C-alpha positions as CSV (number, residue, x, y, z in Angstrom):
1,M,30.1,-100.0,14.2
2,F,32.3,-102.8,13.5
3,S,35.2,-100.3,12.7
4,K,34.3,-98.6,15.7
5,I,34.7,-101.4,17.6
6,A,38.0,-102.2,15.8
7,E,39.1,-99.2,17.2
8,S,38.2,-98.9,20.6
9,P,41.0,-99.4,23.3
10,K,38.0,-99.7,26.0
11,L,36.8,-102.5,23.4
12,A,39.8,-104.8,23.3
13,Q,38.4,-107.2,25.8
14,Y,35.5,-108.1,23.7
15,R,37.8,-108.2,20.8
16,K,39.0,-111.1,22.5
17,K,36.3,-112.4,23.5
18,H,34.5,-112.3,20.3
19,T,35.6,-113.4,16.8
20,E,35.5,-111.2,13.6
21,E,32.4,-112.8,12.7
22,D,30.9,-112.4,15.8
23,I,31.5,-109.0,16.0
24,A,30.2,-108.2,12.4
25,E,26.9,-110.4,13.1
26,F,26.3,-107.9,16.2
27,C,26.8,-105.1,14.1
28,V,24.1,-105.9,11.4
29,Y,21.9,-106.9,13.9
30,Y,22.0,-103.7,15.8
31,S,21.8,-101.8,12.7
32,K,18.8,-103.8,12.0
33,R,17.2,-102.8,15.1
34,L,17.5,-99.0,15.0
35,R,15.9,-99.4,11.4
36,L,12.4,-98.3,13.1
37,S,14.2,-95.4,15.3
38,I,15.9,-94.2,12.2
39,F,12.8,-94.3,10.1
40,N,10.7,-92.9,13.0
41,A,13.2,-89.6,13.5
42,N,13.2,-89.6,9.3
43,I,9.5,-89.3,9.4
44,G,9.6,-87.0,12.6
45,K,7.2,-88.9,14.6
46,N,10.3,-88.8,17.1
47,K,12.9,-86.1,17.4
48,G,16.2,-88.0,16.9
49,V,17.3,-91.7,16.6
50,T,17.6,-93.8,19.8
51,I,20.9,-95.5,20.7
52,N,18.8,-98.1,22.5
53,G,21.1,-100.7,25.2
54,R,17.9,-103.1,25.2
55,Y,19.5,-104.3,21.8
56,I,22.5,-105.3,22.9
57,Y,21.0,-107.3,25.7
58,E,19.1,-108.7,23.2
59,F,22.3,-109.9,21.2
60,Y,24.4,-110.6,24.4
61,P,22.2,-111.6,27.5
62,G,25.0,-111.7,29.6
63,N,26.5,-108.4,28.7
64,T,27.8,-106.4,31.6
65,Y,26.6,-103.0,32.5
66,A,30.3,-101.7,32.0
67,Q,30.7,-103.1,28.5
68,T,27.2,-102.3,27.3
69,Q,28.1,-98.9,28.0
70,R,31.0,-98.9,25.6
71,L,29.0,-100.5,22.9
72,L,26.8,-97.5,23.2
73,E,29.5,-95.4,23.4
74,V,31.0,-96.6,19.3
75,A,27.1,-96.9,18.8
76,S,26.4,-93.4,19.0
77,D,29.7,-92.7,17.5
78,A,29.3,-94.7,14.7
79,W,25.8,-93.2,14.0
80,Q,27.3,-89.4,13.7
81,E,29.3,-90.6,11.3
82,H,27.4,-93.0,9.7
83,I,24.6,-90.5,9.2
84,Q,27.1,-87.7,7.5
85,A,27.4,-90.4,4.8
86,C,24.1,-91.1,4.3
87,S,23.3,-87.9,2.9
88,A,25.5,-88.7,0.0
89,C,24.4,-92.5,-0.4
90,T,22.4,-93.5,-3.6
91,N,20.7,-96.7,-1.3
92,G,17.7,-93.9,0.2
93,C,17.8,-96.8,3.4
94,I,16.5,-93.8,5.9
95,Q,14.3,-92.5,2.7
96,D,12.4,-95.9,1.9
97,G,11.9,-97.1,5.6
98,F,11.0,-100.5,5.6
99,E,11.2,-100.8,1.9
100,I,14.1,-103.5,1.2
101,T,17.4,-101.9,0.3
102,D,20.8,-103.3,-0.8
103,M,22.5,-101.7,2.8
104,F,20.4,-104.3,5.0
105,D,18.4,-106.6,3.1
106,N,21.1,-108.6,0.9
107,L,22.1,-110.9,3.8
108,E,22.8,-114.4,3.4
109,N,20.8,-115.0,6.8
110,T,17.5,-112.6,7.1
111,G,16.4,-113.6,10.3
112,W,17.6,-111.0,12.0
113,P,14.5,-108.8,13.6
114,T,13.9,-105.4,12.5
115,V,11.3,-103.7,15.0
């Protein structure tokens, strides 16, 4: 998601207002919030993964609707690209559900919610 944000001409103003570290923190937060949706899709509880704007508003409470939509677009694009990479990855994040995984849980700050 971070690279998609960095590449997006539509998010130039967003990048000017936020440091790379802030953007990275947002990307990790958003990814961790998606874990339940990813797990539910993997076990067949849901038909697919829900890319949710609520998570953006949780992290950026004053975000505009237009910017939220642009962030949702990059999140969706990143997810489509990521799911292709997941099939060959050894971390097993999707298969392991809420088990600790290197991809998400070896973070210095583990206070972000996962559901």
